[in-house]
N, C-alpha and C positions, 0 to 999 in steps of 0.2 A: 301250511301250518308250521313247519319247521322254521321257515324264514321269519314268520311272524313271532314265534317264540324267541328266535335269535335276536330280533330287533328289540323285543320287550326286555329281554335279559340285558342287552346292551344299554338301554335307557336306564334301567334300574342300577346297573353297575356304575354308570356315570353319576347318577344321583348319589349313590353311596360314597363314591370317591370325592365328590364335591363336598358333601356334608362332613366327611373326615378332614378334608383339606381346610375347611373354614372353622374347624373345631366347633361344630354346631352345639355340642353338649355344653360348651362353656357359656352359652347364653345365660346360664344360671348366675353369672357375675352381675349382669345389668338388669335382667328381668325383675328380680325381687325388688330392686330399688324403684323401678317403674311402678310396680304394684304398690309400693309404699306411698308414692305420690298420689296414686289413685285412692288408697285407703284414707289418707289424710284429707284429701279434697272432699270425699264423700262422708267423712267422719264415721267410717265403717266400711261395709261391703258395697261397692257400686252395683249397678244392675249387671246381670250376666251378659247381655249384649255389649255393654260398655267394656267389661273385662275382656271379652273375646276380641273386640277390635283393638283394644290397647295391646294385647298380646300379639295379634297379627301385625300391627304396626311395628312393634319392637322386634319381632322375628324378622320381618322384611328388612328393616333398617340394618340390623346387625349382620344378616346374611349378605346384603349388598355391600356393606362396609368391608367385611372380611374377603369377599370375592374380589372387590376392587383392589384391596391390598395385595392379594396374591398375584393378580394380573400386573399391576403397576410395578411390583417388586420382583417380578419373575427373574430378571437378569441378575439382580443382586442376590436373590435366594440361590441361584445356580452356582454362584461363586463362594457362598458361605458354607463351609462343611456342615454346620448345624442344620441348615435348611435345604441343602441340595437334594434331599430325598423327598421334598414336597411334590405334590402331584404334577404341577406344571413343569418345573425343571426336570423331573424324573420321567416326563413323557406319559404319565398315566392318564392325563386328560388334556385336551386341547384348549387353547385360549377361546376359540369360538364357542365351545360348550360352556365354559365358565362365563363368558359374556352373556350368553343366553340366560343362564341362571341369575345373573346380576340384574338383567332387565326385568325378569319375572319378579324378583325380590323388590325392586324399586316400584314396580306397578302395584305390588301387594301393599307396600308401605303407603303409597299415595291413596290407594283405594280405601284402606283402613282409616287413614286420616280423614278422608272425605266422609266416611260413615260416622265418624265421631262428632265433629262439628266444623264449621267454616274456618275458624281460626287455626285449628290443627292442620287443615288442608293448605292454608296460606303459608304456614311456617314449614311445611314439609320440604320445599326446595332449599330453604336455609339449612335445614339438617343435612340434606344431601350434599351441599357445598362443603360442609365441614367433614363429612365422611370421605369425600374425595381428597380434600386438602391434607388430611392426616397422613396419607400414604406418601405424600411428596415432602412433608416437613423435614424429615431427617436428612434431606439433601441440602438444606440451607439453614436450619435452626436447631438449637439444642432443646427447644421448648416443645418438641413433638409430643412429649409425655402430657403436657398441659392440654394440647389440642385433642388428644385422645380422651382426656378427662372431660373436656367440653362435650365431646360426642356422647359419652355415656352419661354425663351429668344432665344432658338434655332429656334423658328418659323420664325421670320423675316429674320434671317440669312439663313435658308433653302430656304425661298422664293426668296431671293436675288440670291442665288446660282442657283435656278431653272431658273431664267431669264438670268443671265449673265454667269454662269458657273465658277465664281471666288468669292473671298471674298475681300471686301474693308473695309477701316477704317470706313466709315460712318455707314455701317451696323453692324460692330462690336460694335460701340458705341450705336446703336439702340438696339442691343441684350442685351447689358449691362443695358441699360435703362429699358428694360422689366424685366430683372433679378431683379433689385432692386425694381421695382414696385411690382412684384409678391412677393418677399421676405417680403416687407413691409406689404402688406395686409394679407399675410399668418401668419405673427407674430401676427397681430391683431386678426385674426380668431382663432389662437391657444389659445388665452386667455381664451376662454370658457371651455377648457379642462385642465386648469392649475392644479386644485386640483386632478383630476383623473390621470393626467400624473405623478404628484408627487407620488401618492400612488402606481402607477403601475411601477415606476422606468423608465419612458420614458423621452426622452430628447427633449427640445425645448428652444427657447429663453425665453418665459415666465417662464419656470421652472428655468432657470439659472439666469435671471435678475429680475424676479417679474413683477408686473403690470406696475409700473412707468418706470422701465428700458426698458420694452418692448415697451411702448408707445413712448419713446424717440428714441429707435432704429428704429422703424417703420418710425418715422418722418425723421430720418437721411437717411434712404433708399429712401424715396420719394423725399427728397431734391436732392440726387444724381441722381435720375431718371430725374428730371427737368433739372439739369445741363447737363446731357448727351443728352437729347433731344434738348436742346439749341445748343449744340456743333454740332449735326447732321445738324441743320438748318444753322449754319454758314458754315460748310464744303460744303454743297450742295447748298448754296445760295438760300435757300427757302425764300419765301416772306411773305407778310402781312397776307395772309389767314392761313398759317401754324402758324404764330405768334399768330393770334387770337385764333386758336384752342388750342395752348399750354397754353395761358392765361386762356381759359375756363377750360382746364384740371386742371390747378393749383388751380383754384377756387373750383372745385369739390373735389380735394384732400384735400384742406384746410377744406372744409365742412365735409369730411369724418373724419378727425382728430378732428374737433370740436365736432362732434357727440359723439366721444369716449373719450373726453378730460379728464373725471374723471374715466375712466375705467368702465363706465356704459355700460354693454353689452346688455342692453335691446334694444338698437338701432343698434345692430351689423348688422342685415339683411339689413337695409337701407344703412349703411356705406359700407358693404362688397359687397353685390350683386348689388345694384342699382348704386352706385357711380363708382365702378370699371368697370362695363359694359359701362357706359356713357363715362368714360375716354378713353377707347380703341377705341370705335366707333368714338368719337370726333377727336382723333388724326388721325385715318385712313381717315375720311372724309376731314379733313382740309388739309392733305397731298395731296390727290387726287385733290381737288379743286385748291390748290395752283399750282400744276404741270400743270393742264389743263389750268388754267388762264395764266400761264407763256407762254405756247405754243401759246395761243390765241393772246397774246400780242407781240409775236416774229415776 
C-alpha cells in the first residue's frame, strides 16, 4: 500500500510540475477567443457537446504546444538566467515524462477534433505543424511572434469550423485580429530577453528593432487588432454590447502600452498577464451577451 501511495503521489507531483511548467492557467489567453469564434458561428450558444469538445481541442493543442516548446528550448532555457529555473533545466521533471504528456495532449486534440467534424480532424495535423514550427522559429527568423499569432489565431477559426463546417470572411478577420493581438504582446514579452537573445544569436523583433522599435511595432499590431475586430462587428452586424466590450478592450490595451511606455519591464507582469487575460475574456463575454440580447429582441 505504501508503495502504491508513493507511486500515485509521484504521478500527481509530475502532473502538477508539468502544469506549472506550461503555465496551464494562461490558457485564458486563447480559449476565450476560441469561444468567441464558436459564439459567432452559432449566433449564440452552441450545443454543450460542441462547447465541450472545442474546449478539449483547445486545451490539448495549447498543452502540447507549451510542452513542445519547453522540450525543444531546454538547452536555451538552461543558459538564460530568466528561464534556468524552469522544470526541465532545473531537473524537476524529465524529458521522457514531458514527452508522455505531450503525446497525451496531441491525442486529446485529435480525438476532440474528430468528435467535432471531419474538416476539423483533417486540419488538426496542419495545426500541429505550426505548433512545432513556432519553437524553432527564433533560431532563424525574427517573425516568430507572427507564427505564435498564427497558432493562437487558429483557435477561433477552428471553433467556427467546428460549428459550421466551413470558413467565412468574418472568422478569418477574427483570426487575424487574434494573430496581431498575440504578436503584439509577444513582442513586448520578448523585450525581457533582448540582451540574452543578442548574445545567443537568437532572432526576435526586439533584437532586430531594439526597444523603441519593438514598442512601436507592438502598438501597430494592436491597432490592426482593433480595426479587424471592428470589421467583424460590421460584417456580422453586432450591436452595442459588442461595441462596449471592444471599447473596454481598447482601454485595457492602451493601459498595457502605457505601463510599458518607456520600456520599463518592471511592470511587464501586469501588462502581459493581467491585461491580455482581461482583453480576451471581455471580448468573448461581450460577443455572447450581444448575440443573446439580439435574439431576445428579435
